[in-house]
C-alpha positions in Angstrom: 0.0 0.0 0.0 1.4 3.4 -1.0 1.5 6.0 1.8 2.2 9.7 1.2 1.8 10.8 4.9 5.1 9.4 6.2 7.3 12.1 7.8 11.1 12.2 7.8 11.4 10.6 11.2 9.2 7.6 10.2 11.1 7.0 7.0 14.5 7.0 8.7 13.2 4.9 11.6 11.8 2.3 9.2 15.0 2.2 7.2 17.0 1.7 10.4 14.8 -1.2 11.4 15.2 -2.8 8.0 19.0 -2.4 8.1 19.1 -4.3 11.4 17.5 -7.3 9.8 19.6 -10.0 8.2 17.9 -9.8 4.8 19.1 -9.6 1.2 19.5 -6.1 -0.1 20.8 -4.5 3.1 23.6 -2.8 1.1 21.0 -1.1 -1.1 19.0 0.0 2.0 22.1 1.5 3.5 22.8 3.4 0.2 19.2 4.6 0.2 19.6 5.7 3.8 22.8 7.7 3.1 21.2 9.3 0.0 18.2 10.3 2.0 20.5 12.0 4.6 22.3 13.8 1.8 19.0 14.9 0.3 17.9 16.2 3.7 21.2 18.1 4.1 21.0 19.6 0.6 17.4 20.6 1.2 18.2 22.4 4.5 21.1 24.1 2.8 19.0 25.3 -0.1 16.2 26.6 2.1 18.5 28.5 4.4 20.8 30.0 1.7 21.0 33.8 1.6 21.6 36.6 4.0 22.3 35.8 7.6 19.2 35.6 9.8 18.7 39.0 11.6 17.0 37.3 14.6 19.9 34.8 15.1 22.2 37.8 14.8 20.3 39.6 17.6 20.5 36.5 19.8 24.3 36.2 19.1 24.8 39.9 20.0 22.9 39.4 23.3 25.2 36.6 24.5 27.6 37.2 27.3 30.9 35.5 28.2 30.2 32.0 29.5 26.9 31.6 27.7 26.0 28.3 25.9 23.7 27.8 23.0 22.4 24.2 22.8 21.0 23.2 19.4 19.3 20.0 18.1 19.3 21.4 14.5 21.8 20.7 11.7 21.4 24.0 10.0 23.9 26.8 10.3 21.9 29.9 11.2 23.5 30.2 14.7 26.9 29.2 13.4 26.8 32.1 10.8 25.6 34.6 13.5 28.3 33.7 15.9 31.0 33.5 13.1 30.2 37.1 12.2 29.7 38.3 15.7 31.0 41.8 16.3 30.9 42.6 20.0 33.6 43.7 22.3 34.7 41.0 24.8 32.7 38.2 23.0 34.4 35.8 20.7 33.5 32.6 18.9 35.8 30.6 16.6 35.3 27.3 14.8 38.5 26.0 16.3 37.0 25.7 19.8 33.6 27.2 19.7 31.8 23.9 19.2 32.9 22.6 22.6 35.5 20.2 21.1 38.7 20.7 19.0 37.7 21.3 15.4 39.9 22.0 12.4 38.5 24.2 9.7 38.5 23.1 6.1 38.1 25.7 3.4 36.8 25.2 -0.1 38.2 22.2 -2.0 40.8 20.2 0.0 43.9 21.9 -1.5 46.8 21.6 0.9 47.8 25.3 0.8 44.2 26.4 1.5 43.8 24.0 4.4 47.1 25.0 5.9 46.2 28.7 5.6 42.9 28.4 7.3 44.2 26.2 10.1 47.0 28.7 10.8 44.5 31.6 10.8 42.3 29.8 13.3 45.2 28.8 15.5 46.4 32.4 15.7 43.0 34.0 16.3 43.1 36.5 19.2 42.0 34.5 22.2 39.7 31.5 22.4 35.9 31.3 22.2 34.1 32.5 25.4 30.7 31.4 24.2 29.8 27.8 23.1 27.5 26.4 20.4 26.8 22.7 21.3 25.1 20.9 18.4 23.9 17.7 19.9 22.6 16.1 16.7 25.6 17.1 14.5 25.9 19.8 11.9 25.7 20.2 8.1 29.3 21.6 8.0 30.8 18.9 10.2 33.0 16.1 8.9 34.9 13.7 11.1 37.5 10.9 10.8 36.1 7.5 11.9 39.6 6.3 12.4 41.3 9.0 14.5 38.2 10.9 15.6 39.3 14.3 14.5 36.4 16.8 13.7 36.5 19.2 10.8 34.2 22.1 9.9 33.8 22.6 6.2 33.5 26.2 5.0 33.4 27.8 1.5 33.0 31.4 0.5 31.0 32.4 -2.5 31.7 35.4 -4.8 29.9 37.7 -2.4 31.9 36.4 0.6 29.0 34.5 2.1 29.7 31.2 3.8 28.3 28.2 1.8 28.2 24.6 3.0 28.9 22.2 0.2 27.3 18.8 1.1 28.1 15.4 -0.3 31.9 16.1 -0.3 32.7 13.8 2.6 33.7 10.9 0.5 36.2 13.1 -1.4 38.1 14.5 1.5 40.7 12.7 3.6 41.7 13.2 7.1 44.8 15.4 7.4 46.1 13.9 10.7 49.6 12.5 10.1 49.6 8.8 9.0 45.8 8.7 8.9 44.3 9.8 5.5 41.0 8.1 6.2 38.0 9.4 4.2 35.9 11.7 6.3 32.2 11.1 7.2 29.3 13.5 7.7 28.2 14.1 11.3 24.4 13.9 11.4 22.4 12.0 14.1 19.2 11.5 12.0 15.7 12.2 13.4 14.8 8.6 14.1 13.2 6.9 17.1 16.4 4.9 17.5 19.1 7.6 17.7 22.5 6.1 18.1 24.5 8.8 20.0 27.5 6.4 20.6 28.1 6.0 16.8 30.2 9.2 16.8 32.8 9.3 19.6 32.6 13.0 20.6 28.8 13.3 20.6 28.4 12.0 24.2 31.0 14.5 25.3 28.8 17.3 23.8 25.8 16.0 25.7 27.7 16.0 28.9 28.8 19.6 28.4 25.2 20.6 27.6 23.9 19.0 30.8 26.6 20.8 32.8 25.7 24.1 31.3 22.0 23.5 32.2 22.9 22.6 35.7 24.6 25.9 36.4 22.3 28.1 34.3 20.5 31.1 36.0 18.4 31.8 32.8 17.2 29.3 30.2 15.6 30.3 26.9 13.9 27.6 24.8 13.2 28.6 21.2 10.9 26.3 19.1 11.5 23.1 21.0 8.6 21.2 22.5 10.4 18.3 24.1 8.7 15.6 21.9 8.2 12.3 23.7 10.3 10.5 21.1 13.4 12.6 22.1 14.0 10.5 25.2 17.6 11.5 25.7 16.9 15.3 25.6 14.0 14.9 28.0 16.2 13.0 30.3 19.1 15.5 30.0 16.9 18.5 30.9 15.1 16.8 33.8 18.4 15.4 35.2 20.1 18.8 34.9 17.1 20.6 36.7 17.4 18.3 39.7 20.9 19.6 40.3 20.3 23.2 39.3 20.2 25.6 42.3 20.6 28.8 40.3 17.7 29.0 37.9 15.8 32.2 38.1 14.1 32.7 34.8 12.8 30.5 31.9 11.6 32.0 28.6 9.7 30.0 26.0 9.5 31.1 22.3 6.9 29.1 20.4 4.1 29.5 17.9 1.7 27.1 19.6 -1.8 28.3 20.1 -4.8 27.4 22.3 -4.8 23.9 23.8 -1.4 23.1 22.3 0.2 26.1 24.0 -1.3 25.2 27.3 0.0 21.6 27.0 3.4 23.0 26.0 3.6 25.3 28.9 2.5 22.6 31.3 5.2 20.3 30.1 7.9 23.1 30.4 6.8 23.9 33.9 7.2 20.2 34.8 10.6 20.0 33.3 12.0 23.3 34.7 10.2 23.0 38.0 8.9 26.6 37.9 5.5 28.1 38.3 5.9 31.0 35.9 7.3 31.1 32.4 7.9 34.2 30.2 6.3 33.5 26.8 6.8 34.9 23.3 4.8 33.9 20.2 7.6 34.0 17.7 11.4 34.7 17.4 10.8 38.2 16.0 8.8 39.2 19.1 11.4 37.7 21.4 14.5 39.3 19.7 12.8 42.7 19.8 13.1 42.5 23.6 16.9 41.9 23.6 19.3 44.6 24.3 21.3 45.8 21.3 
């Protein structure tokens, strides 16, 4: 029976289940799975191409030293905003801004280009004092499955805009001495069976995120409803709130209306253990309240 109502999560979950079965054609299923991930990455990239988002730019400008942004998205809106951040005393660099060591890759993997970008990042004035923790991976991340090194892939177009070129992972080799393994994309797909142990540094990012939540005095949740299928994120937030003794304010930014909004706020109050939540209907309304 043909179905047209399957969403992305269902498709990837069903493919995962099929690939676990010892049946003929598993290699074809794995190829379909990889191609679906590539299509998803290319679609996100195409949708979000253009000028940097002004709302994400305002959020980046409002950050202070020691702040942490936790993201479950693959897209690069916050990455771009932080990369182009211009504020005294606040810095974010690809080299250390993702919470783990990350070597930049620029354009095609020409040796001289790679060396130039790595040297520029290494000599950047000071380290990052804000973090962007992307717990499900990122469209511009590539990593070496042999030595575990993470790379961030950048490219500049004729106008100087950062562009992410997807599908290049199988053409780029690790630059660690004596390694030369082909790099892989870093995306934890939106399935019910998320394998966070498949990429070595992902559990470390989750630990950093939980520690940041434990010591947070203010938490802002933008467009995230804590779906019941995201078991690990629900666990992380609830676990962190048990140990948090400093939380004073929680702000929710969400477009939910009516009963859906009430259910959303009830769930957030349960997770954050607070009686009152500040609420904004959309990101534009929220960012208008931020100090310039």
